[in-house]
C-alpha positions, 0 to 999 in steps of 0.5 A: 510228873510231867505228861505230854501225850503218851510221855510221862516224865519224872521231874527231879529237883537237884537242890537242897534249898527249901525256897526252891522246893516251895516255888515248885510246890507253888507251881503245882509240880509233882517232883522229887528232891535229890541233893547234888553231891560230890561236886565242886563249884567253879569260879569265873570272872563273868558272873553269868557264866559262873551261875550257868556252869554251876547249875550244869554241874549240879544237874550232872551230879544228880544225873550221874547218881541216878544213872548209877542207880539205873533209875530204878530206886527213883522210878516207882511208877516205871517212868523211864524218863527224867528231867533233872532241874538245877539252879545256882544263885549268887548276889553280885555287887561292885564286881564282888560275889556275896555267897553264903556267909560263914558266920554272923560277923560276915552276914553283918558285913554283907548286909552293910555292903548291900545297905542303901545300894542296888545289887544283882541277883543272878541265877543259872538254870539247867534242865537235863533229860535223862534218856539222851543226857542232853541239857539246856541252860540259861541265866536270869538277872534281877536288880534289887535295891535295899533300903538304908539299914542301920547296924541295929536293924541288921542285927535285929534282922539276923536275930530273927532269921537264919541266913547262913544258907542264903546268898547275900545273907538275906531271904526275900521269901521271909523276914528279909523282904523288909530290907528291900526297897525295890525290885526290877525283874523276876521276884522268884529269881531272888529266891532261887528260881527264875520261873520264866526262864525255867518254864521256857527251858521245859518248853524246849523239851516239849513240855508246857506246864500251863497247858 
């Protein structure tokens, strides 16, 4: 729950990602998780436009669901305002998007591509206010350099961690941190939430969670 003066707003995380859920818990936020459904992600040549547009699509998906429910099912405390927050994250290298691998073979391919090189992790963030339907969005980029990996190291990593639900086939919040040599930018952005940009968007709706 976000409280500013007499206003009480329920925070809705439009994501099924356990990493994003964990980050919001680390920020001591009271929120509810609702997974976006029945939406189609878009492809753009510009990676920044792509992550922003897809974060907006996800936020609208959950907003439309809540609107159909008249917000009652998800409003046990009689809070009539919601902020829906949604994110979209991609790994980008040499003008190629590395999304979630379809299988172990593709995960090996992705990690081979990233081995010893610098790639970008881009996240779009959208905050949508339920009463007006207005939203604000932004994007963040973090540069990540992988250390040089052998094929055996890649296979051992994949034996230890499920990466089929992770863009780029690694989880920096877990065992995948051992693959990384250097990071330039927001660490949490690599895990799926650009915290600084997210907090700034909340401020634009009149809320400062730090106090």
